[in-house]
BALOBA-1460 file (C-alpha; in Angstrom, 3 decimals):
// residues 240
<rec num="1" residu="p" x="25.816" y="108.045" z="17.768"/>
<rec num="2" residu="e" x="24.480" y="106.529" z="20.940"/>
<rec num="3" residu="r" x="25.124" y="102.815" z="21.345"/>
<rec num="4" residu="t" x="22.049" y="100.656" z="21.815"/>
<rec num="5" residu="f" x="22.337" y="97.422" z="23.727"/>
<rec num="6" residu="p" x="20.158" y="94.466" z="22.783"/>
<rec num="7" residu="q" x="17.271" y="94.275" z="25.187"/>
<rec num="8" residu="a" x="16.670" y="90.985" z="26.929"/>
<rec num="9" residu="t" x="13.248" y="89.804" z="25.870"/>
<rec num="10" residu="p" x="11.007" y="88.344" z="28.562"/>
<rec num="11" residu="f" x="11.214" y="85.013" z="26.666"/>
<rec num="12" residu="a" x="15.020" y="84.700" z="26.751"/>
<rec num="13" residu="t" x="15.649" y="82.123" z="29.460"/>
<rec num="14" residu="m" x="18.966" y="81.218" z="30.971"/>
<rec num="15" residu="g" x="20.263" y="77.705" z="31.310"/>
<rec num="16" residu="k" x="19.477" y="74.712" z="29.159"/>
<rec num="17" residu="y" x="16.466" y="72.636" z="28.362"/>
<rec num="18" residu="v" x="16.140" y="69.445" z="30.365"/>
<rec num="19" residu="q" x="16.677" y="66.361" z="28.236"/>
<rec num="20" residu="a" x="13.112" y="65.195" z="28.760"/>
<rec num="21" residu="q" x="11.926" y="68.440" z="27.188"/>
<rec num="22" residu="r" x="14.291" y="68.094" z="24.234"/>
<rec num="23" residu="k" x="12.891" y="64.657" z="23.506"/>
<rec num="24" residu="g" x="9.582" y="66.109" z="22.401"/>
<rec num="25" residu="k" x="11.061" y="68.561" z="19.913"/>
<rec num="26" residu="s" x="14.374" y="67.339" z="18.575"/>
<rec num="27" residu="p" x="14.730" y="64.842" z="15.679"/>
<rec num="28" residu="i" x="17.778" y="63.334" z="17.430"/>
<rec num="29" residu="f" x="15.505" y="61.198" z="19.602"/>
<rec num="30" residu="k" x="13.330" y="59.772" z="16.805"/>
<rec num="31" residu="a" x="13.085" y="55.986" z="16.525"/>
<rec num="32" residu="h" x="15.578" y="54.323" z="14.182"/>
<rec num="33" residu="t" x="13.202" y="52.742" z="11.696"/>
<rec num="34" residu="r" x="15.294" y="52.411" z="8.521"/>
<rec num="35" residu="t" x="16.114" y="48.716" z="8.930"/>
<rec num="36" residu="r" x="12.779" y="47.650" z="10.398"/>
<rec num="37" residu="k" x="10.814" y="45.043" z="8.499"/>
<rec num="38" residu="g" x="7.394" y="46.703" z="8.584"/>
<rec num="39" residu="a" x="4.298" y="47.027" z="10.731"/>
<rec num="40" residu="v" x="3.467" y="43.795" z="12.547"/>
<rec num="41" residu="k" x="-0.294" y="43.353" z="12.499"/>
<rec num="42" residu="l" x="-3.081" y="40.835" z="12.097"/>
<rec num="43" residu="r" x="-4.851" y="40.545" z="8.743"/>
<rec num="44" residu="s" x="-7.276" y="43.359" z="8.033"/>
<rec num="45" residu="i" x="-10.668" y="41.926" z="8.886"/>
<rec num="46" residu="d" x="-12.806" y="40.683" z="5.980"/>
<rec num="47" residu="y" x="-15.887" y="38.573" z="5.252"/>
<rec num="48" residu="a" x="-13.979" y="35.286" z="5.266"/>
<rec num="49" residu="e" x="-12.553" y="35.870" z="8.739"/>
<rec num="50" residu="k" x="-15.884" y="36.968" z="10.180"/>
<rec num="51" residu="h" x="-17.788" y="33.907" z="8.954"/>
<rec num="52" residu="g" x="-15.292" y="31.148" z="8.118"/>
<rec num="53" residu="y" x="-11.541" y="30.962" z="8.019"/>
<rec num="54" residu="v" x="-8.585" y="31.759" z="5.770"/>
<rec num="55" residu="k" x="-5.506" y="29.588" z="5.378"/>
<rec num="56" residu="g" x="-1.994" y="30.999" z="5.176"/>
<rec num="57" residu="v" x="1.480" y="29.485" z="5.220"/>
<rec num="58" residu="i" x="4.502" y="30.707" z="7.195"/>
<rec num="59" residu="k" x="7.183" y="31.567" z="4.634"/>
<rec num="60" residu="e" x="9.927" y="32.595" z="7.052"/>
<rec num="61" residu="i" x="10.544" y="33.688" z="10.601"/>
<rec num="62" residu="i" x="12.674" y="36.819" z="10.657"/>
<rec num="63" residu="h" x="14.359" y="39.121" z="13.141"/>
<rec num="64" residu="d" x="12.991" y="42.643" z="13.309"/>
<rec num="65" residu="p" x="15.722" y="45.080" z="14.468"/>
<rec num="66" residu="g" x="14.775" y="46.865" z="17.666"/>
<rec num="67" residu="r" x="12.139" y="44.275" z="18.577"/>
<rec num="68" residu="g" x="12.769" y="41.518" z="21.068"/>
<rec num="69" residu="a" x="10.248" y="39.142" z="19.506"/>
<rec num="70" residu="p" x="10.751" y="37.386" z="16.148"/>
<rec num="71" residu="v" x="8.298" y="38.084" z="13.335"/>
<rec num="72" residu="a" x="6.618" y="35.585" z="11.013"/>
<rec num="73" residu="k" x="6.052" y="36.346" z="7.338"/>
<rec num="74" residu="i" x="2.769" y="34.635" z="6.447"/>
<rec num="75" residu="q" x="1.437" y="34.316" z="2.897"/>
<rec num="76" residu="f" x="-2.296" y="34.246" z="2.175"/>
<rec num="77" residu="l" x="-4.149" y="33.836" z="-1.113"/>
<rec num="78" residu="n" x="-6.015" y="36.992" z="-2.033"/>
<rec num="79" residu="a" x="-9.734" y="36.277" z="-2.130"/>
<rec num="80" residu="y" x="-10.539" y="38.877" z="-4.792"/>
<rec num="81" residu="r" x="-7.557" y="38.984" z="-7.186"/>
<rec num="82" residu="y" x="-5.067" y="36.471" z="-8.527"/>
<rec num="83" residu="k" x="-2.227" y="37.282" z="-6.159"/>
<rec num="84" residu="r" x="-0.777" y="36.411" z="-2.796"/>
<rec num="85" residu="d" x="-0.737" y="38.700" z="0.223"/>
<rec num="86" residu="n" x="2.211" y="38.770" z="2.602"/>
<rec num="87" residu="e" x="1.425" y="39.651" z="6.205"/>
<rec num="88" residu="l" x="3.851" y="40.225" z="9.069"/>
<rec num="89" residu="m" x="2.559" y="38.756" z="12.316"/>
<rec num="90" residu="l" x="4.111" y="38.110" z="15.695"/>
<rec num="91" residu="a" x="5.716" y="34.695" z="15.906"/>
<rec num="92" residu="t" x="4.269" y="32.606" z="18.733"/>
<rec num="93" residu="e" x="6.246" y="29.910" z="20.528"/>
<rec num="94" residu="g" x="6.144" y="26.699" z="18.499"/>
<rec num="95" residu="m" x="5.783" y="28.287" z="15.049"/>
<rec num="96" residu="y" x="7.898" y="26.902" z="12.216"/>
<rec num="97" residu="t" x="8.339" y="27.677" z="8.515"/>
<rec num="98" residu="g" x="5.932" y="25.810" z="6.274"/>
<rec num="99" residu="q" x="3.284" y="25.640" z="9.019"/>
<rec num="100" residu="y" x="-0.283" y="26.418" z="8.009"/>
<rec num="101" residu="i" x="-1.973" y="29.232" z="9.911"/>
<rec num="102" residu="y" x="-5.753" y="29.612" z="9.995"/>
<rec num="103" residu="c" x="-7.451" y="32.944" z="10.691"/>
<rec num="104" residu="g" x="-11.146" y="33.361" z="11.326"/>
<rec num="105" residu="k" x="-14.170" y="32.449" z="13.379"/>
<rec num="106" residu="k" x="-14.175" y="28.778" z="12.329"/>
<rec num="107" residu="a" x="-10.412" y="28.243" z="12.787"/>
<rec num="108" residu="t" x="-9.275" y="25.570" z="15.226"/>
<rec num="109" residu="l" x="-7.844" y="26.412" z="18.638"/>
<rec num="110" residu="t" x="-4.190" y="25.769" z="17.761"/>
<rec num="111" residu="v" x="-1.081" y="27.768" z="18.631"/>
<rec num="112" residu="g" x="-0.513" y="30.503" z="16.070"/>
<rec num="113" residu="n" x="-4.069" y="30.659" z="14.746"/>
<rec num="114" residu="v" x="-6.091" y="33.885" z="14.883"/>
<rec num="115" residu="l" x="-9.581" y="33.661" z="16.375"/>
<rec num="116" residu="p" x="-12.160" y="36.094" z="17.713"/>
<rec num="117" residu="l" x="-12.285" y="35.911" z="21.519"/>
<rec num="118" residu="s" x="-15.945" y="34.865" z="21.350"/>
<rec num="119" residu="s" x="-14.879" y="31.453" z="19.971"/>
<rec num="120" residu="v" x="-12.082" y="30.969" z="22.519"/>
<rec num="121" residu="p" x="-12.802" y="29.156" z="25.820"/>
<rec num="122" residu="e" x="-12.024" y="30.711" z="29.196"/>
<rec num="123" residu="g" x="-8.513" y="30.194" z="30.484"/>
<rec num="124" residu="t" x="-6.953" y="30.235" z="27.016"/>
<rec num="125" residu="i" x="-3.567" y="31.913" z="26.646"/>
<rec num="126" residu="v" x="-3.622" y="34.469" z="23.821"/>
<rec num="127" residu="c" x="-1.398" y="37.248" z="22.517"/>
<rec num="128" residu="n" x="-1.502" y="40.183" z="20.081"/>
<rec num="129" residu="v" x="-5.072" y="40.960" z="21.188"/>
<rec num="130" residu="e" x="-7.063" y="43.766" z="19.599"/>
<rec num="131" residu="a" x="-8.509" y="46.548" z="21.740"/>
<rec num="132" residu="k" x="-11.274" y="47.353" z="19.241"/>
<rec num="133" residu="v" x="-12.587" y="45.146" z="16.449"/>
<rec num="134" residu="g" x="-10.343" y="45.507" z="13.418"/>
<rec num="135" residu="d" x="-7.458" y="47.483" z="14.947"/>
<rec num="136" residu="r" x="-5.128" y="44.529" z="14.126"/>
<rec num="137" residu="g" x="-3.487" y="43.988" z="17.507"/>
<rec num="138" residu="s" x="-2.767" y="46.081" z="20.623"/>
<rec num="139" residu="f" x="-2.152" y="44.033" z="23.771"/>
<rec num="140" residu="a" x="0.487" y="41.423" z="24.712"/>
<rec num="141" residu="r" x="2.875" y="41.969" z="21.826"/>
<rec num="142" residu="g" x="6.267" y="42.007" z="23.586"/>
<rec num="143" residu="s" x="8.534" y="38.951" z="23.584"/>
<rec num="144" residu="g" x="7.337" y="36.244" z="25.965"/>
<rec num="145" residu="t" x="4.114" y="38.045" z="26.867"/>
<rec num="146" residu="f" x="0.588" y="36.675" z="26.840"/>
<rec num="147" residu="a" x="-2.904" y="37.545" z="28.033"/>
<rec num="148" residu="v" x="-5.362" y="35.138" z="29.651"/>
<rec num="149" residu="v" x="-9.064" y="35.012" z="28.787"/>
<rec num="150" residu="v" x="-10.659" y="35.249" z="32.231"/>
<rec num="151" residu="s" x="-14.398" y="35.236" z="31.500"/>
<rec num="152" residu="h" x="-17.030" y="35.884" z="28.863"/>
<rec num="153" residu="d" x="-20.139" y="37.993" z="29.424"/>
<rec num="154" residu="a" x="-22.557" y="36.814" z="26.748"/>
<rec num="155" residu="d" x="-25.261" y="39.351" z="27.693"/>
<rec num="156" residu="k" x="-23.025" y="42.382" z="27.173"/>
<rec num="157" residu="g" x="-20.904" y="40.768" z="24.441"/>
<rec num="158" residu="t" x="-17.673" y="41.454" z="26.300"/>
<rec num="159" residu="t" x="-14.680" y="39.415" z="27.444"/>
<rec num="160" residu="r" x="-12.424" y="39.990" z="30.441"/>
<rec num="161" residu="l" x="-8.680" y="39.618" z="29.943"/>
<rec num="162" residu="r" x="-5.733" y="39.484" z="32.282"/>
<rec num="163" residu="l" x="-2.959" y="41.477" z="30.636"/>
<rec num="164" residu="p" x="0.810" y="40.891" z="31.026"/>
<rec num="165" residu="s" x="0.985" y="43.785" z="33.494"/>
<rec num="166" residu="g" x="-1.425" y="41.921" z="35.768"/>
<rec num="167" residu="g" x="-4.249" y="44.378" z="35.112"/>
<rec num="168" residu="k" x="-7.686" y="43.265" z="34.023"/>
<rec num="169" residu="k" x="-9.325" y="44.666" z="30.897"/>
<rec num="170" residu="t" x="-12.772" y="44.283" z="29.379"/>
<rec num="171" residu="v" x="-12.852" y="44.162" z="25.567"/>
<rec num="172" residu="p" x="-15.589" y="43.379" z="23.016"/>
<rec num="173" residu="s" x="-15.902" y="39.637" z="22.364"/>
<rec num="174" residu="g" x="-15.525" y="40.208" z="18.620"/>
<rec num="175" residu="v" x="-11.871" y="41.249" z="18.858"/>
<rec num="176" residu="r" x="-9.316" y="38.846" z="17.433"/>
<rec num="177" residu="a" x="-6.223" y="37.385" z="19.078"/>
<rec num="178" residu="q" x="-3.440" y="34.978" z="18.258"/>
<rec num="179" residu="i" x="-3.370" y="31.769" z="20.281"/>
<rec num="180" residu="g" x="-0.259" y="31.144" z="22.364"/>
<rec num="181" residu="v" x="2.689" y="33.029" z="23.850"/>
<rec num="182" residu="v" x="4.803" y="35.526" z="21.920"/>
<rec num="183" residu="a" x="8.147" y="33.953" z="21.033"/>
<rec num="184" residu="g" x="11.466" y="35.289" z="22.324"/>
<rec num="185" residu="g" x="10.581" y="34.897" z="26.002"/>
<rec num="186" residu="g" x="13.234" y="34.916" z="28.699"/>
<rec num="187" residu="r" x="15.208" y="37.551" z="26.810"/>
<rec num="188" residu="t" x="15.807" y="39.637" z="29.927"/>
<rec num="189" residu="d" x="17.003" y="36.682" z="32.063"/>
<rec num="190" residu="k" x="20.549" y="36.968" z="30.699"/>
<rec num="191" residu="p" x="22.294" y="40.172" z="31.763"/>
<rec num="192" residu="l" x="23.703" y="42.459" z="29.083"/>
<rec num="193" residu="l" x="27.081" y="42.167" z="30.907"/>
<rec num="194" residu="k" x="28.901" y="44.984" z="29.126"/>
<rec num="195" residu="a" x="28.292" y="48.467" z="27.877"/>
<rec num="196" residu="g" x="28.923" y="47.406" z="24.273"/>
<rec num="197" residu="n" x="25.910" y="45.098" z="24.317"/>
<rec num="198" residu="a" x="23.719" y="47.862" z="25.711"/>
<rec num="199" residu="y" x="25.097" y="50.231" z="23.061"/>
<rec num="200" residu="h" x="24.082" y="47.925" z="20.228"/>
<rec num="201" residu="k" x="20.719" y="47.133" z="21.811"/>
<rec num="202" residu="y" x="19.696" y="50.791" z="22.001"/>
<rec num="203" residu="s" x="21.433" y="52.003" z="18.836"/>
<rec num="204" residu="v" x="18.865" y="50.064" z="16.844"/>
<rec num="205" residu="k" x="15.957" y="51.342" z="18.976"/>
<rec num="206" residu="r" x="16.414" y="55.073" z="19.568"/>
<rec num="207" residu="n" x="18.733" y="57.514" z="21.296"/>
<rec num="208" residu="c" x="17.971" y="56.749" z="24.927"/>
<rec num="209" residu="w" x="21.270" y="55.341" z="26.213"/>
<rec num="210" residu="p" x="23.456" y="56.102" z="28.155"/>
<rec num="211" residu="k" x="21.330" y="58.012" z="30.646"/>
<rec num="212" residu="i" x="23.069" y="60.550" z="32.851"/>
<rec num="213" residu="r" x="21.535" y="60.948" z="36.305"/>
<rec num="214" residu="g" x="20.112" y="64.340" z="37.140"/>
<rec num="215" residu="v" x="22.196" y="64.669" z="40.317"/>
<rec num="216" residu="a" x="25.383" y="64.197" z="38.274"/>
<rec num="217" residu="k" x="24.653" y="67.278" z="36.121"/>
<rec num="218" residu="n" x="25.260" y="70.996" z="36.555"/>
<rec num="219" residu="p" x="22.562" y="73.336" z="37.864"/>
<rec num="220" residu="v" x="21.897" y="74.696" z="34.348"/>
<rec num="221" residu="e" x="21.087" y="71.282" z="32.962"/>
<rec num="222" residu="h" x="18.760" y="69.765" z="35.528"/>
<rec num="223" residu="p" x="16.732" y="70.725" z="38.604"/>
<rec num="224" residu="h" x="18.756" y="68.142" z="40.611"/>
<rec num="225" residu="g" x="22.151" y="69.393" z="39.385"/>
<rec num="226" residu="g" x="24.979" y="71.052" z="41.300"/>
<rec num="227" residu="g" x="26.009" y="71.048" z="44.963"/>
<rec num="228" residu="n" x="29.171" y="69.796" z="46.562"/>
<rec num="229" residu="h" x="27.631" y="66.385" z="47.116"/>
<rec num="230" residu="q" x="25.435" y="64.573" z="44.640"/>
<rec num="231" residu="h" x="22.080" y="65.080" z="46.297"/>
<rec num="232" residu="i" x="18.655" y="66.112" z="45.088"/>
<rec num="233" residu="g" x="18.201" y="68.903" z="47.627"/>
<rec num="234" residu="k" x="14.395" y="68.805" z="47.561"/>
<rec num="235" residu="p" x="11.943" y="66.114" z="48.628"/>
<rec num="236" residu="s" x="11.864" y="63.577" z="45.812"/>
<rec num="237" residu="t" x="8.323" y="62.530" z="46.731"/>
<rec num="238" residu="c" x="5.697" y="64.756" z="45.159"/>
<rec num="239" residu="g" x="3.224" y="66.667" z="47.285"/>
<rec num="240" residu="r" x="-0.339" y="65.490" z="47.347"/>
């Protein structure tokens, strides 16, 4: 009988996938979440926060693996049932265990408290700011970061913020924010010094270290690979 050779389909490509393409598909690059303490958010918004305030107490300040900033476990009394609610919030600089935290429109302007931006004066330093009312925190959540309330526009009901990146952002004045700076600042001032420290830092985050440069690879693995000298071989600036 005549031998038939397998036909190369038009979809069979030579070479390898670039690592950036594998990151979208493969489960190897998923975040390492097993030891994490939970989602760090503000309280879900309720009647008491919109019109008055709620008092909570900081039970402990804990380390969340893979996060540079410490996390505060805050206990509130449930308004509707006989129980206590535990919330995980970002720890701000100056927080301590046993401190009382007040959340709501009528709360005082003290470090750690959660207030809507409408009841915060201009120039205040805030963190863990919502982007939309009730989304429980979006901006300025990394260690040592903060946003500054630049101005209020009472006619439109909006507030202008200066974000940690330096960019300005306009948000509704009803969004809530924590007062103060996120704790754990200055973390990047000390160098990691050795590969072992970098290994442990990223092993608890996700598989993104060590990174091999494209020019150090073979032509099958990267568009920059190959050649007798490590060079890109094409303009590295993109065309207009």
